[in-house]
Residue frames as a rotation matrix with the C-alpha (Angstrom) as fourth column:
MET 1
0.624 0.744 -0.238 82.73
-0.285 -0.067 -0.956 124.98
-0.728 0.664 0.171 148.23
ARG 2
-0.196 -0.658 0.727 84.05
0.567 0.529 0.632 123.23
-0.800 0.536 0.269 145.13
LEU 3
-0.275 0.003 -0.961 84.65
-0.590 -0.790 0.166 125.19
-0.759 0.613 0.219 142.00
GLN 4
0.232 0.467 0.853 82.59
0.418 0.745 -0.521 123.77
-0.879 0.477 -0.023 139.15
HIS 5
0.331 -0.040 0.943 82.60
0.917 -0.222 -0.331 126.29
0.223 0.974 -0.037 136.30
TYR 6
0.300 -0.291 -0.908 84.55
0.424 -0.812 0.400 129.50
-0.854 -0.505 -0.121 136.09
ASP 7
0.688 -0.215 0.693 85.77
0.591 -0.388 -0.707 132.24
0.421 0.896 -0.140 133.79
ILE 8
0.039 -0.712 -0.701 88.91
0.715 -0.470 0.518 134.31
-0.698 -0.521 0.491 134.17
GLU 9
0.396 0.157 0.905 88.82
0.819 -0.505 -0.271 137.75
0.414 0.849 -0.329 132.60
LEU 10
-0.680 -0.629 0.377 90.32
0.455 -0.765 -0.456 141.19
0.575 -0.138 0.807 132.84
ALA 11
-0.331 0.541 -0.773 88.81
0.855 -0.176 -0.489 143.05
-0.400 -0.823 -0.404 135.78
GLN 12
-0.158 0.404 0.901 86.43
0.541 -0.728 0.421 145.90
0.826 0.554 -0.103 135.07
ILE 13
-0.765 -0.173 0.620 85.84
-0.292 -0.765 -0.574 148.90
0.574 -0.621 0.534 137.31
ASP 14
0.247 0.939 0.241 82.50
-0.773 0.040 0.633 147.38
0.585 -0.343 0.735 138.38
ASP 15
0.482 -0.151 -0.863 84.50
0.310 0.951 0.007 144.46
0.819 -0.271 0.505 139.84
LEU 16
-0.406 -0.801 0.439 86.43
-0.143 -0.419 -0.897 146.68
0.903 -0.427 0.056 142.23
PRO 17
0.123 0.452 0.883 83.97
-0.955 -0.189 0.230 146.40
0.271 -0.872 0.408 145.16
ALA 18
0.967 0.218 -0.131 84.19
-0.189 0.960 0.206 142.58
0.170 -0.175 0.970 144.99
ILE 19
0.257 -0.954 -0.155 87.99
0.320 0.235 -0.918 142.73
0.912 0.186 0.365 144.66
VAL 20
-0.391 -0.375 0.840 88.21
-0.554 -0.633 -0.541 144.97
0.735 -0.677 0.039 147.73
SER 21
0.536 0.669 0.516 85.79
-0.828 0.298 0.474 142.78
0.164 -0.681 0.713 149.68
ILE 22
0.853 -0.293 -0.431 87.90
0.234 0.954 -0.185 139.67
0.466 0.057 0.883 149.02
TYR 23
-0.154 -0.959 0.237 91.06
0.166 -0.262 -0.951 141.56
0.974 -0.107 0.199 149.97
ASN 24
-0.204 0.123 0.971 89.50
-0.800 -0.593 -0.093 142.91
0.565 -0.796 0.219 153.15
SER 25
0.833 0.548 -0.079 88.40
-0.422 0.720 0.551 139.42
0.359 -0.425 0.831 154.18
THR 26
0.448 -0.748 -0.491 92.10
0.555 0.662 -0.503 138.61
0.701 -0.047 0.711 154.69
VAL 27
0.027 -0.508 0.861 93.03
-0.325 -0.819 -0.473 141.61
0.945 -0.267 -0.187 156.84
THR 28
0.496 0.239 0.835 91.93
-0.844 -0.094 0.528 140.33
0.205 -0.966 0.155 160.25
GLY 29
0.981 -0.098 -0.168 93.60
0.112 0.991 0.078 136.95
0.159 -0.095 0.983 159.80
ARG 30
0.622 -0.783 0.014 97.06
-0.675 -0.527 0.517 138.57
-0.398 -0.331 -0.856 159.81
VAL 31
0.234 -0.519 0.822 98.42
0.276 0.846 0.456 135.91
-0.932 0.120 0.341 157.44
VAL 32
0.321 0.030 0.946 98.06
0.924 0.210 -0.320 137.35
-0.208 0.977 0.039 153.93
THR 33
0.372 -0.096 0.923 98.39
0.487 -0.827 -0.282 141.14
0.790 0.554 -0.261 153.97
ALA 34
-0.598 -0.652 -0.466 100.33
0.771 -0.309 -0.557 143.72
0.219 -0.692 0.688 155.96
ASP 35
-0.394 0.567 0.723 97.35
-0.271 -0.823 0.499 146.07
0.878 0.001 0.479 155.98
LEU 36
-0.970 0.001 -0.243 96.07
0.231 0.307 -0.923 146.32
0.073 -0.952 -0.298 159.54
GLU 37
-0.341 0.898 -0.277 92.70
-0.160 -0.346 -0.924 147.87
-0.926 -0.271 0.262 158.65
PRO 38
0.155 0.479 0.864 90.31
0.819 0.426 -0.384 147.22
-0.552 0.767 -0.327 155.76
VAL 39
-0.885 -0.428 -0.183 90.81
0.219 -0.729 0.648 149.38
-0.411 0.534 0.739 152.67
SER 40
0.086 0.933 -0.350 88.12
-0.109 -0.341 -0.934 151.32
-0.990 0.119 0.072 150.83
VAL 41
0.438 0.163 0.884 87.09
0.817 0.338 -0.467 151.02
-0.375 0.927 0.015 147.21
ASP 42
0.996 -0.032 0.078 88.02
0.003 -0.912 -0.410 154.68
0.084 0.409 -0.909 146.67
SER 43
0.462 -0.883 0.089 91.51
-0.608 -0.241 0.757 154.14
-0.646 -0.403 -0.648 148.08
ARG 44
-0.104 -0.488 0.866 92.10
0.260 0.828 0.498 151.30
-0.960 0.277 0.041 145.59
LEU 45
0.871 0.492 0.008 91.10
0.158 -0.264 -0.951 153.27
-0.466 0.830 -0.308 142.48
PRO 46
0.449 -0.755 -0.478 94.66
-0.871 -0.489 -0.046 154.42
-0.198 0.437 -0.877 141.64
TRP 47
-0.456 -0.585 0.670 95.92
-0.465 0.799 0.381 150.83
-0.759 -0.138 -0.637 142.09
PHE 48
0.284 0.663 0.693 93.13
0.352 0.600 -0.719 149.53
-0.892 0.448 -0.063 139.84
HIS 49
0.950 0.173 -0.260 94.02
-0.135 -0.523 -0.841 152.00
-0.282 0.834 -0.474 137.08
GLU 50
0.036 -0.995 -0.092 97.70
-0.834 -0.081 0.545 150.96
-0.550 0.057 -0.833 137.15
HIS 51
-0.351 -0.125 0.928 96.66
0.097 0.981 0.169 147.64
-0.931 0.149 -0.332 135.60
ASN 52
0.168 0.395 -0.903 96.13
-0.913 -0.282 -0.294 146.85
-0.370 0.874 0.313 131.93
ASP 53
0.868 0.326 0.375 95.81
-0.194 0.918 -0.347 143.79
-0.457 0.228 0.860 129.70
HIS 54
0.850 -0.518 -0.097 99.06
-0.006 0.174 -0.985 144.27
0.527 0.837 0.145 127.79
HIS 55
-0.103 -0.971 0.216 101.57
-0.306 -0.175 -0.936 144.68
0.946 -0.162 -0.279 130.64
ARG 56
-0.976 -0.187 0.115 100.25
-0.150 0.185 -0.971 144.44
0.160 -0.965 -0.209 134.22
PRO 57
-0.323 0.931 -0.172 96.85
-0.133 0.136 0.982 142.75
0.937 0.340 0.080 134.23
LEU 58
-0.761 0.334 0.555 94.32
-0.560 0.091 -0.823 142.41
-0.326 -0.938 0.118 137.01
TRP 59
-0.611 0.527 -0.591 92.17
-0.233 0.594 0.770 139.35
0.756 0.608 -0.240 136.42
VAL 60
-0.286 0.592 0.753 89.04
-0.907 0.085 -0.412 138.20
-0.308 -0.801 0.513 138.20
MET 61
-0.955 0.137 -0.264 87.75
0.048 0.947 0.316 134.67
0.293 0.289 -0.911 138.42
ARG 62
-0.333 0.921 0.202 83.98
-0.943 -0.327 -0.063 134.38
0.008 -0.212 0.977 138.23
SER 63
-0.940 0.237 -0.246 81.85
0.214 0.970 0.116 131.43
0.266 0.057 -0.962 139.18
GLY 64
-0.211 0.953 -0.219 78.08
0.977 0.200 -0.074 131.54
-0.027 -0.230 -0.973 139.12
GLY 65
0.453 0.409 0.792 78.22
0.583 -0.808 0.084 135.19
0.675 0.423 -0.605 138.11
SER 66
0.996 -0.087 -0.002 80.21
-0.050 -0.594 0.803 136.28
-0.071 -0.799 -0.597 141.19
VAL 67
0.242 -0.970 0.036 83.84
-0.542 -0.166 -0.824 137.26
0.805 0.180 -0.565 141.59
VAL 68
0.976 0.110 -0.187 85.37
0.064 0.676 0.734 134.48
0.207 -0.728 0.653 143.70
ALA 69
0.347 -0.919 -0.189 89.06
0.679 0.107 0.726 135.40
-0.647 -0.380 0.661 143.36
TRP 70
0.991 -0.124 -0.052 91.45
-0.124 -0.696 -0.707 137.79
0.051 0.707 -0.706 141.71
MET 71
0.326 -0.942 0.074 95.07
0.818 0.321 0.478 137.92
-0.474 -0.095 0.875 140.62
SER 72
0.983 -0.054 -0.178 97.24
-0.126 -0.897 -0.423 140.87
-0.137 0.438 -0.889 139.74
PHE 73
0.187 -0.966 0.177 100.65
0.968 0.151 -0.202 141.53
0.168 0.209 0.963 138.28
GLN 74
0.956 0.044 -0.289 102.28
0.142 -0.935 0.326 144.62
-0.256 -0.352 -0.900 139.74
SER 75
0.542 -0.827 0.147 105.46
-0.129 -0.255 -0.958 146.33
0.830 0.501 -0.245 138.62
PHE 76
0.444 -0.428 -0.787 108.29
0.771 0.631 0.092 145.15
0.457 -0.648 0.610 140.83
TYR 77
-0.087 -0.644 -0.760 110.43
0.902 -0.374 0.213 148.21
-0.422 -0.667 0.614 141.43
GLY 78
0.746 0.559 -0.363 109.34
0.388 -0.807 -0.445 150.98
-0.542 0.191 -0.818 139.11
ARG 79
-0.008 -0.784 -0.621 112.55
-0.555 -0.513 0.655 151.24
-0.832 0.350 -0.431 137.10
ALA 80
0.489 0.291 -0.822 112.81
-0.871 0.119 -0.476 150.32
-0.041 0.949 0.312 133.41
ALA 81
-0.492 -0.776 -0.395 115.45
-0.775 0.597 -0.208 147.64
0.397 0.203 -0.895 133.98
TYR 82
-0.857 0.220 0.467 112.88
-0.193 0.701 -0.686 145.67
-0.478 -0.678 -0.558 136.00
ASP 83
-0.230 0.843 -0.486 110.12
-0.960 -0.280 -0.030 145.72
-0.162 0.459 0.874 133.37
GLY 84
-0.223 0.092 -0.970 110.51
-0.511 0.837 0.197 141.97
0.830 0.540 -0.140 132.81
THR 85
-0.865 -0.064 -0.498 109.74
0.370 0.590 -0.717 141.26
0.340 -0.805 -0.487 136.47
ALA 86
-0.161 0.871 0.464 106.28
-0.471 -0.481 0.739 141.37
0.867 -0.099 0.488 138.03
GLU 87
-0.908 0.024 0.418 104.95
-0.392 0.301 -0.869 140.77
-0.147 -0.953 -0.264 141.51
ILE 88
-0.476 0.769 -0.427 102.12
0.029 0.499 0.866 138.26
0.879 0.400 -0.260 141.56
SER 89
-0.842 0.330 0.428 99.26
-0.495 -0.154 -0.855 138.58
-0.216 -0.931 0.293 144.05
ILE 90
-0.533 0.701 -0.473 96.35
0.050 0.585 0.810 136.18
0.844 0.408 -0.347 144.47
TYR 91
-0.827 0.385 0.411 93.35
-0.511 -0.209 -0.834 136.59
-0.235 -0.899 0.370 146.74
VAL 92
-0.688 0.585 -0.429 90.53
0.161 0.700 0.695 134.06
0.707 0.409 -0.576 147.05
SER 93
-0.025 0.773 0.634 87.14
-0.774 -0.416 0.477 134.55
0.633 -0.479 0.608 148.70
GLU 94
-0.447 -0.203 0.871 86.66
-0.853 0.391 -0.347 132.63
-0.270 -0.898 -0.348 151.92
GLU 95
0.494 0.770 0.404 84.11
-0.593 0.638 -0.491 130.20
-0.636 0.003 0.772 150.43
TYR 96
0.943 -0.101 -0.316 86.52
-0.235 0.468 -0.852 129.10
0.234 0.878 0.418 147.70
ARG 97
0.034 -0.962 0.270 89.75
-0.994 -0.060 -0.088 128.72
0.101 -0.266 -0.959 149.66
GLY 98
-0.457 -0.317 0.831 90.99
-0.483 0.873 0.067 125.16
-0.747 -0.371 -0.552 149.33
ALA 99
0.548 0.757 0.356 89.03
-0.029 0.443 -0.896 124.56
-0.836 0.481 0.265 146.12
GLY 100
0.045 -0.629 0.776 92.01
0.855 0.426 0.296 124.73
-0.517 0.650 0.557 143.76
VAL 101
0.918 0.379 0.115 91.43
0.386 -0.790 -0.476 128.36
-0.090 0.481 -0.872 142.78
GLY 102
0.542 -0.785 -0.300 94.98
-0.435 -0.568 0.699 129.42
-0.719 -0.249 -0.649 143.66
SER 103
-0.278 -0.650 0.707 96.44
0.291 0.645 0.707 126.72
-0.916 0.402 0.010 141.41
ILE 104
0.373 0.500 0.782 94.22
0.899 0.015 -0.438 127.73
-0.231 0.866 -0.444 138.50
LEU 105
0.990 0.043 -0.133 95.29
0.024 -0.989 -0.147 131.36
-0.137 0.143 -0.980 138.86
VAL 106
0.195 -0.980 -0.028 99.02
-0.345 -0.096 0.934 130.59
-0.918 -0.172 -0.357 139.21
GLU 107
-0.211 -0.230 0.950 98.83
0.682 0.662 0.312 128.46
-0.700 0.714 0.017 136.06
LYS 108
0.718 0.535 0.446 97.05
0.696 -0.519 -0.497 131.30
-0.034 0.667 -0.744 134.22
GLY 109
0.839 -0.417 -0.350 99.65
-0.275 -0.879 0.389 133.80
-0.470 -0.230 -0.852 135.38
ILE 110
-0.128 -0.937 0.324 102.61
-0.069 0.335 0.940 131.68
-0.989 0.098 -0.108 134.31
ALA 111
-0.016 0.195 0.981 101.00
0.878 0.472 -0.080 130.92
-0.479 0.860 -0.179 130.94
GLU 112
0.870 0.449 0.204 100.45
0.492 -0.767 -0.411 134.63
-0.027 0.458 -0.889 130.24
CYS 113
0.427 -0.755 -0.497 104.04
0.181 -0.467 0.866 135.68
-0.886 -0.459 -0.063 131.01
PRO 114
-0.463 -0.656 0.597 105.40
0.746 0.076 0.662 135.31
-0.479 0.751 0.454 127.45
ARG 115
0.173 0.622 0.763 102.62
0.887 -0.435 0.153 137.51
0.427 0.651 -0.628 126.04
LEU 116
0.960 0.258 -0.109 103.26
0.275 -0.799 0.535 140.08
0.051 -0.543 -0.838 128.76
LYS 117
0.354 -0.918 0.176 107.05
0.020 -0.181 -0.983 139.95
0.935 0.352 -0.046 128.25
ILE 118
0.589 -0.148 0.794 107.56
-0.807 -0.147 0.572 138.89
0.032 -0.978 -0.206 131.86
ASN 119
0.149 -0.618 -0.772 110.59
-0.307 0.714 -0.630 136.73
0.940 0.331 -0.084 132.51
SER 120
-0.819 -0.378 -0.431 110.49
0.283 0.387 -0.878 136.66
0.499 -0.841 -0.210 136.31
LEU 121
0.365 0.901 0.233 107.66
-0.024 -0.242 0.970 136.49
0.931 -0.360 -0.067 138.80
VAL 122
-0.825 -0.562 -0.056 108.17
0.055 0.018 -0.998 137.40
0.562 -0.827 0.016 142.43
GLY 123
0.386 0.913 -0.133 105.94
0.259 0.031 0.965 136.99
0.885 -0.407 -0.224 145.43
PHE 124
-0.658 -0.476 0.583 106.21
-0.414 -0.418 -0.809 138.62
0.629 -0.774 0.078 148.84
VAL 125
0.325 0.762 -0.560 104.76
-0.027 0.599 0.800 136.17
0.945 -0.245 0.215 151.36
PHE 126
0.335 -0.162 0.928 104.74
-0.929 -0.219 0.297 136.19
0.155 -0.962 -0.224 155.14
GLY 127
-0.649 -0.711 -0.272 106.83
-0.631 0.702 -0.330 133.33
0.425 -0.043 -0.904 156.51
HIS 128
-0.775 0.415 0.476 103.83
-0.198 0.555 -0.808 132.04
-0.599 -0.721 -0.348 158.49
ASN 129
0.249 0.843 -0.476 101.63
-0.830 -0.067 -0.554 131.92
-0.499 0.533 0.683 155.35
VAL 130
-0.519 -0.527 0.673 102.36
-0.252 0.847 0.469 128.25
-0.817 0.074 -0.572 154.75
GLY 131
0.331 0.743 0.582 99.46
0.427 0.432 -0.794 127.81
-0.842 0.511 -0.174 152.32
SER 132
0.925 0.013 -0.380 100.71
-0.289 -0.624 -0.726 130.45
-0.247 0.781 -0.573 149.90
LEU 133
-0.024 -0.998 -0.050 104.33
-0.901 0.000 0.434 129.34
-0.433 0.055 -0.900 150.21
ASN 134
-0.369 -0.059 0.928 103.31
0.046 0.996 0.081 125.75
-0.928 0.073 -0.364 149.45
LEU 135
0.697 0.686 0.207 101.16
0.291 -0.007 -0.957 126.82
-0.655 0.727 -0.204 146.50
LEU 136
0.751 -0.433 -0.499 103.93
-0.646 -0.637 -0.420 128.83
-0.137 0.638 -0.758 144.88
SER 137
-0.269 -0.872 0.408 106.53
-0.725 0.462 0.510 126.15
-0.634 -0.159 -0.757 145.61
LYS 138
0.142 0.447 0.883 104.32
0.227 0.854 -0.468 123.63
-0.964 0.267 0.020 143.79
TYR 139
0.936 0.258 0.240 104.80
0.296 -0.208 -0.932 125.72
-0.191 0.943 -0.271 140.63
GLY 140
0.384 -0.889 0.249 108.56
0.834 0.219 -0.507 126.05
0.396 0.402 0.825 140.93
PHE 141
0.616 -0.189 0.764 108.88
-0.315 -0.949 0.019 129.26
0.722 -0.253 -0.644 142.91
SER 142
0.221 -0.602 -0.767 111.85
0.833 0.525 -0.172 129.16
0.507 -0.601 0.618 145.25
GLN 143
0.759 0.045 -0.649 113.10
0.515 -0.653 0.556 131.41
-0.398 -0.756 -0.519 148.01
TRP 144
0.310 -0.636 0.707 115.04
0.653 -0.399 -0.644 134.37
0.692 0.661 0.291 146.63
GLY 145
-0.514 -0.479 0.712 115.14
-0.179 -0.752 -0.635 136.42
0.839 -0.453 0.301 149.80
TYR 146
0.178 0.508 -0.843 114.27
0.806 0.416 0.421 136.44
0.564 -0.754 -0.336 153.47
LEU 147
-0.402 -0.218 0.889 113.61
-0.194 -0.929 -0.316 139.50
0.895 -0.300 0.331 155.63
PRO 148
-0.397 0.223 -0.890 113.30
0.765 0.617 -0.186 138.47
0.508 -0.755 -0.416 159.28
GLY 149
-0.188 0.394 -0.900 110.89
0.911 -0.272 -0.310 140.36
-0.367 -0.878 -0.307 161.52
VAL 150
-0.933 -0.271 0.237 110.21
0.349 -0.842 0.412 143.21
0.088 0.467 0.880 159.09
ALA 151
-0.254 0.912 0.322 106.45
-0.174 -0.371 0.912 143.33
0.951 0.175 0.253 159.73
VAL 152
-0.998 0.052 0.028 104.74
-0.021 0.133 -0.991 143.76
-0.055 -0.990 -0.132 163.08
LEU 153
-0.315 0.938 -0.142 101.22
-0.189 0.085 0.978 142.37
0.930 0.335 0.150 163.26
ASP 154
0.728 0.677 0.109 99.43
-0.179 0.035 0.983 142.86
0.662 -0.735 0.146 166.58
GLY 155
0.613 -0.556 0.561 102.75
-0.773 -0.276 0.571 143.18
-0.163 -0.784 -0.599 168.36
VAL 156
0.535 -0.410 0.739 104.24
0.192 0.911 0.366 140.06
-0.823 -0.054 0.566 166.76
GLU 157
-0.136 -0.666 -0.734 107.23
-0.770 -0.395 0.501 140.38
-0.624 0.633 -0.459 164.44
ARG 158
0.687 0.405 0.603 106.69
0.088 0.777 -0.623 138.50
-0.721 0.481 0.499 161.19
ASP 159
-0.439 -0.893 0.100 109.15
0.087 0.068 0.994 137.45
-0.894 0.445 0.047 158.52
LEU 160
0.600 0.528 -0.601 108.79
-0.572 -0.242 -0.784 138.19
-0.559 0.814 0.157 154.83
VAL 161
-0.160 -0.577 0.801 109.84
0.336 0.731 0.594 135.55
-0.928 0.364 0.077 152.33
ILE 162
0.156 0.119 -0.981 110.56
-0.827 -0.528 -0.195 136.68
-0.541 0.841 0.016 148.79
VAL 163
0.008 -0.083 0.997 109.92
0.319 0.945 0.076 133.87
-0.948 0.317 0.034 146.32
GLY 164
0.000 -0.059 -0.998 110.65
-0.788 -0.614 0.036 133.94
-0.615 0.787 -0.046 142.63
LEU 165
0.320 0.124 0.939 110.30
0.421 0.870 -0.258 132.03
-0.849 0.478 0.227 139.41
LYS 166
-0.627 -0.480 -0.614 112.23
-0.446 -0.425 0.788 132.50
-0.639 0.768 0.053 136.16
VAL 167
0.317 0.911 0.264 109.56
-0.164 0.326 -0.931 132.09
-0.934 0.252 0.252 133.50
LEU 168
0.924 0.036 -0.380 111.26
-0.378 -0.047 -0.925 132.58
-0.051 0.998 -0.030 130.12
């Protein structure tokens, strides 16, 4: 499906079921997330409430009235010295993968960094997630770390690539 018209806005609590549904659609593929089982809306409530518009936003992209993707900034390490660094996460509904949604969201995230006082973005991406690695590379992210075989998905060891971008 091609993306025609869209809005990106701060997620509201009523968006959480759609956010969780998009996230859960990636679990069985074993490419995007290290969760091995789908998560529940209730289990994601604390995570949802950690986000806010002035520091660590959670945005949804809507098209035709439906949430088709989401992006979040998460605190990197939980210590004050790392406040200028955020982990970026992007999840796109199955129907909109390959429609340029990831690019739109990465551009939005980078553009918002000065307002959010973020000087570095990091992403934690499985080494076999070529699509996400290529997307982030397109916007200047480079490999900052490599953790071989740290995840085991269905008995297969998977590497974790840490990518980063200095924004300010």
